[in-house]
C-alpha positions in Angstrom: 0.0 0.0 0.0 3.0 2.3 0.3 3.0 3.9 -3.2 -0.8 4.5 -3.0 -0.5 6.0 0.5 2.4 8.2 -0.5 0.3 9.5 -3.5 -2.7 10.0 -1.3 -0.6 12.0 1.2 0.6 14.2 -1.6 -3.0 15.0 -2.5 -2.9 13.0 -5.8 -5.5 10.7 -7.2 -4.4 7.3 -8.4 -6.2 4.4 -10.1 -6.3 1.1 -8.3 -7.1 -2.0 -10.4 -8.1 -5.1 -8.5 -9.0 -8.6 -9.6 -12.4 -9.2 -8.1 -13.5 -12.5 -9.7 -11.8 -15.3 -11.6 -13.0 -18.3 -13.6 -11.1 -21.4 -14.8 -7.3 -21.1 -14.9 -6.8 -17.4 -14.1 -3.2 -16.3 -13.6 -3.8 -14.2 -10.4 -6.3 -14.7 -7.6 -8.9 -12.2 -6.4 -7.3 -9.4 -4.6 -4.3 -9.1 -7.0 -3.9 -5.4 -7.8 -2.2 -3.0 -10.1 -1.7 0.7 -9.1 -1.4 3.5 -11.8 -0.2 6.8 -10.4 -1.1 10.2 -11.9 2.4 10.4 -13.5 1.8 7.0 -15.3 4.0 5.0 -12.9 2.7 1.4 -12.5 3.0 -0.9 -9.5 1.9 -4.5 -9.3 0.0 -6.8 -11.7 -3.4 -8.2 -12.3 -2.5 -10.9 -14.7 1.2 -11.4 -15.0 1.3 -9.4 -18.2 -1.7 -10.7 -20.3 -4.0 -7.8 -20.0 -1.9 -5.1 -18.2 -1.8 -2.9 -21.2 -5.6 -2.8 -21.5 -6.0 -2.3 -17.7 -3.5 0.6 -17.9 -5.6 2.3 -20.6 -8.8 1.7 -18.5 -7.0 3.2 -15.5 -6.2 6.4 -17.5 -10.0 6.7 -18.4 -10.9 6.2 -14.7 -8.4 8.9 -13.6 -9.8 11.3 -16.2 -13.5 10.7 -15.4 -12.9 10.1 -11.7 -15.4 7.2 -12.0 -14.9 3.5 -11.2 -15.2 0.8 -13.9 -15.6 -3.0 -14.0 -14.1 -4.8 -17.0 -14.1 -8.5 -17.8 -11.2 -10.1 -19.6 -11.6 -13.5 -21.1 -10.4 -15.4 -24.2 -11.6 -17.0 -27.4 -9.7 -18.6 -30.2 -9.9 -15.4 -32.1 -8.7 -13.3 -29.1 -5.7 -15.5 -28.2 -3.2 -13.0 -29.5 -5.0 -9.8 -28.7 -6.3 -8.6 -25.4 -7.1 -11.6 -23.3 -5.8 -14.4 -21.1 -3.8 -17.0 -23.0 -4.3 -19.4 -20.1 -7.9 -19.7 -21.0 -9.3 -18.1 -17.8 -11.5 -15.1 -17.2 -11.0 -12.3 -14.8 -13.1 -9.3 -13.7 -11.0 -6.3 -12.9 -12.4 -3.3 -11.0 -10.6 0.0 -11.4 -11.4 2.8 -9.0 -9.9 6.3 -8.4 -8.4 6.7 -5.0 -7.6 10.2 -3.6 -7.8 12.2 -0.4 -11.4 13.4 -1.3 -12.5 10.0 -2.5 -11.2 7.8 0.4 -10.8 9.9 3.5 -10.0 7.0 5.7 -7.0 5.5 3.8 -4.5 6.7 6.3 -6.2 5.0 9.2 -6.7 1.8 7.1 -3.0 1.7 6.3 -2.2 2.1 10.0 -4.4 -0.9 10.8 -2.7 -3.0 8.2 0.8 -2.0 9.4 -0.2 -2.8 13.0 -1.7 -6.2 12.1 -5.2 -5.2 13.2 -8.0 -7.0 11.4 -9.8 -4.8 8.9 -11.8 -5.3 5.7 -12.9 -3.0 2.8 -16.2 -3.8 1.1 -16.6 -2.1 -2.2 -19.6 -2.1 -4.6 -18.2 -3.2 -8.0 -21.5 -3.9 -9.8 -25.0 -2.4 -9.4 -28.0 -1.4 -11.6 -27.6 2.2 -10.3 -24.2 3.6 -11.4 -24.2 6.0 -8.5 -23.6 3.0 -6.2 -20.5 1.8 -8.1 -17.4 2.4 -5.9 -19.2 3.0 -2.7 -17.4 1.3 0.2 -17.5 0.5 3.9 -14.5 -0.3 6.1 -15.3 -3.0 8.6 -13.4 -3.7 11.8 -14.3 -6.2 14.5 -16.0 -3.5 16.5 -16.8 -0.7 14.1 -18.0 0.2 10.6 -17.0 3.4 8.6 -19.0 4.6 5.6 -22.2 3.5 4.0 -23.3 1.8 0.8 -26.4 3.9 0.5 -29.1 1.8 2.2 -29.3 0.6 5.8 -30.3 -3.0 4.8 -27.3 -3.2 2.5 -25.0 -1.9 5.2 -26.3 -4.4 7.7 -26.2 -7.4 5.4 -22.8 -6.7 4.0 -21.3 -5.9 7.4 -22.5 -9.2 8.8 -21.1 -11.2 5.9 -17.8 -9.2 5.8 -17.2 -9.9 9.5 -17.4 -13.6 8.7 -14.9 -13.2 5.9 -12.6 -11.1 8.0 -12.6 -13.7 10.8 -11.5 -16.3 8.3 -9.0 -13.9 6.6 -10.8 -14.4 3.3 -11.0 -12.1 0.2 -13.9 -12.5 -2.3 -17.1 -11.3 -3.9 -20.6 -11.3 -2.3 -23.9 -11.0 -4.2 -27.1 -9.2 -3.1 -30.2 -7.6 -4.4 -29.9 -3.9 -5.3 -30.7 -2.8 -1.7 -28.8 -5.6 0.0 -31.6 -8.2 -0.3 -30.5 -11.7 0.6 -30.9 -14.5 -2.0 -31.1 -11.9 -4.8 -28.7 -10.6 -7.4 -27.9 -7.3 -9.0 -25.3 -5.9 -6.6 -21.8 -7.4 -6.3 -19.5 -6.4 -3.4 -15.8 -7.1 -3.4 -14.3 -7.7 0.1 -10.6 -7.3 0.7 -9.6 -8.7 4.1 -6.5 -7.8 6.0 -5.5 -10.0 8.8 -2.2 -10.5 10.8 0.2 -12.9 9.1 -0.6 -16.6 9.8 1.8 -18.2 12.3 4.4 -20.9 11.7 5.9 -22.4 14.8 9.1 -24.5 14.2 10.3 -26.6 17.0 14.0 -27.7 16.9 16.9 -25.3 16.3 18.6 -27.3 13.6 19.8 -26.6 10.0 16.6 -27.9 8.6 14.6 -25.5 10.8 16.6 -22.5 9.5 15.7 -23.5 5.9 12.0 -24.1 6.8 11.9 -20.7 8.7 13.3 -19.0 5.6 10.7 -20.6 3.3 7.9 -19.9 5.8 8.8 -16.2 5.9 9.1 -16.1 2.1 5.5 -17.4 1.9 4.1 -14.9 4.4 4.2 -16.6 7.7 5.2 -15.0 11.0 7.8 -17.5 12.0 8.8 -18.6 15.6 11.6 -21.0 16.2 11.6 -22.7 19.6 14.1 -25.0 21.3 15.1 -25.7 24.9 18.8 -25.6 24.0 19.9 -22.0 24.2 23.2 -22.6 22.7 21.5 -23.5 19.4 18.4 -21.3 19.6 19.9 -17.9 18.8 18.6 -15.1 16.4 21.9 -15.2 14.5 21.3 -18.8 13.5 17.7 -18.1 12.3 17.8 -14.6 10.7 14.5 -15.3 8.8 12.5 -16.0 12.0 10.5 -13.2 13.6 11.3 -14.6 17.0 13.6 -17.2 18.5 12.4 -18.6 21.9 14.4 -20.7 24.4 11.9 -22.9 26.1 10.8 -26.5 26.3 8.6 -26.9 23.3 5.5 -28.3 25.1 5.8 -25.6 27.8 5.9 -22.9 25.1 3.0 -24.3 23.1 0.9 -24.7 26.2 1.5 -21.0 27.1 0.5 -20.0 23.5 -2.7 -21.9 23.9 -3.4 -20.4 27.3 -2.8 -16.9 25.8 -5.1 -17.6 22.9 -2.4 -17.0 20.3 -3.1 -19.9 18.0 -5.8 -20.1 15.3 -6.9 -22.3 12.4 -4.2 -20.8 10.1 -1.4 -21.8 12.4 1.2 -24.2 11.1 3.3 -26.4 13.5 6.5 -28.1 12.3 8.3 -30.4 14.8 11.8 -31.0 13.5 13.9 -32.1 16.4 13.2 -35.9 15.8 14.1 -36.5 19.5 11.3 -38.1 21.5 12.0 -36.1 24.7 11.1 -33.0 22.7 8.8 -34.4 20.1 6.3 -36.5 22.0 5.3 -33.9 24.7 4.8 -31.1 22.2 2.9 -33.3 19.8 0.7 -34.5 22.6 -0.3 -30.9 23.2 -0.6 -30.0 19.5 -2.7 -33.0 18.4 -5.3 -32.5 21.2 -6.0 -28.9 20.2 -9.5 -28.3 18.8 -12.0 -25.6 18.1 -10.7 -22.1 17.2 -7.1 -23.0 18.2 -6.8 -26.2 16.2 -3.9 -25.7 13.8 -4.1 -26.0 10.1 -1.1 -28.3 9.9 0.9 -30.4 12.3 4.0 -32.1 10.9 7.0 -33.9 12.3 10.4 -34.8 10.8 12.0 -38.2 11.1 12.7 -41.5 9.3 10.1 -44.2 8.9 11.5 -45.9 11.9 11.4 -42.7 13.9 7.8 -42.2 12.8 6.7 -45.6 14.0 8.4 -45.2 17.3 6.8 -41.8 17.7 3.3 -43.1 17.0 3.8 -45.8 19.7 4.9 -43.2 22.2 2.0 -41.0 21.4 -0.5 -43.8 21.8 1.1 -44.6 25.2 0.4 -40.9 26.0 -3.3 -41.5 25.4 -3.8 -40.3 21.8 -6.2 -42.2 19.6 -6.3 -42.8 15.9 -8.4 -39.6 15.3 -5.7 -37.5 16.9 -2.8 -39.3 15.1 -4.6 -39.0 11.7 -3.9 -35.2 12.0 -0.2 -35.7 12.1 1.8 -35.4 8.8 4.8 -37.6 9.4 7.4 -37.9 8.0 6.8 -34.3 7.1 6.9 -33.1 3.5 6.1 -34.3 0.0 8.2 -36.9 -1.7 10.5 -34.7 -3.8 13.6 -36.8 -3.3 15.7 -33.9 -1.9 18.5 -34.2 0.6 19.8 -30.8 1.6 18.0 -28.6 4.3 16.9 -26.2 1.6 15.5 -29.0 -0.6 13.8 -30.5 2.5 12.3 -27.1 3.3 10.8 -26.9 -0.2 9.3 -30.4 0.4 7.8 -29.3 3.8 6.3 -26.1 2.4 4.9 -27.9 -0.6 3.0 -30.2 1.7 1.7 -27.3 3.7 0.5 -25.5 0.5 -1.1 -28.6 -0.9 -3.0 -29.2 2.3 -4.1 -25.6 2.5 -5.5 -25.5 -1.0 -6.5 -29.2 -1.4 -3.8 -29.9 -3.9 -3.0 -33.5 -4.9 0.8 -33.1 -4.7 1.0 -34.7 -8.2 2.9 -33.1 -11.1 0.5 -30.9 -13.0 1.4 -32.8 -16.2 0.0 -36.0 -14.5 -3.2 -34.4 -13.1 -6.4 -33.1 -14.5 -8.7 -30.2 -13.6 -7.8 -26.7 -12.7 -4.2 -25.5 -12.3 -5.2 -23.0 -9.5 -7.6 -24.2 -6.8 -10.4 -21.8 -6.1 -10.9 -22.2 -2.4 -9.1 -23.8 0.5 -10.9 -26.8 1.9 
């Protein structure tokens, strides 16, 4: 948001183009955006290059007219080498003018995002009445700023946006022209901003350093924890947001007591030492409800895995608990180095998050990009 906020603070108007809907094999997901400043400078991308030129021209029109516009980009055999998506997908791109007089709360919104405070923007991108296009509300857990133009629309959209915000989901909602449920005519695009999901890596080893680096690269807030202070040092894990010296199960129990885990949390147990592994997995695999992690994985050989399962059963865990454990952690890529192993670990986490098969795309059918996480 920095170039946009800088232009806003200079009193300039910029055009923000956002992917609000995709179909089939679209190159970028909803929420992908491209910013066009008043001087013509471009930041970001909505398609990886396929339709950027056309979106840039549309942005110039939006800046001149100071009116938002929604444009669909698809493909046919005749269009394959003109404006369109060579991947065969379809995207709806919404372009809106953003300036100090058009979005008075941008500074506060940017502050929320920087601070990691949950906030969502709901913008009308399609409506029978053109005056509604571009209207927005900013929704926080305890407040709403702005109006869409009708109390029923405000109430319905606010309720739904809070659900999307809680899940950290970005997407499009459909209503009747005045916010009626189970009707169509108005589409509202919701951009949700949540704190980064957490990745907790137990075990201060070389593999953990590589996993921490990959996790940070993919947007996780990474914590490395180990009871051995001589190994658990910030200098050994420069990619981690924090390095904690504590017994893994003690640390995890404290995080649970403080309510700091959620359904996006990823836990990687990499010590392959039963005195560390078993107690922390005993805690992790019993978690449920709002603090049940999205992924729990443990490193080790096949033999270590079998021994670990036996110890966890002795601790009282049943088959339902153990079925949540990914062990040995990672997809079968055949790698050996810490860096290659980290790619394998993150590949499994991504596949589980989006419901991917883990197969080569050349050996699988269906869509390249999955629409929703399971």
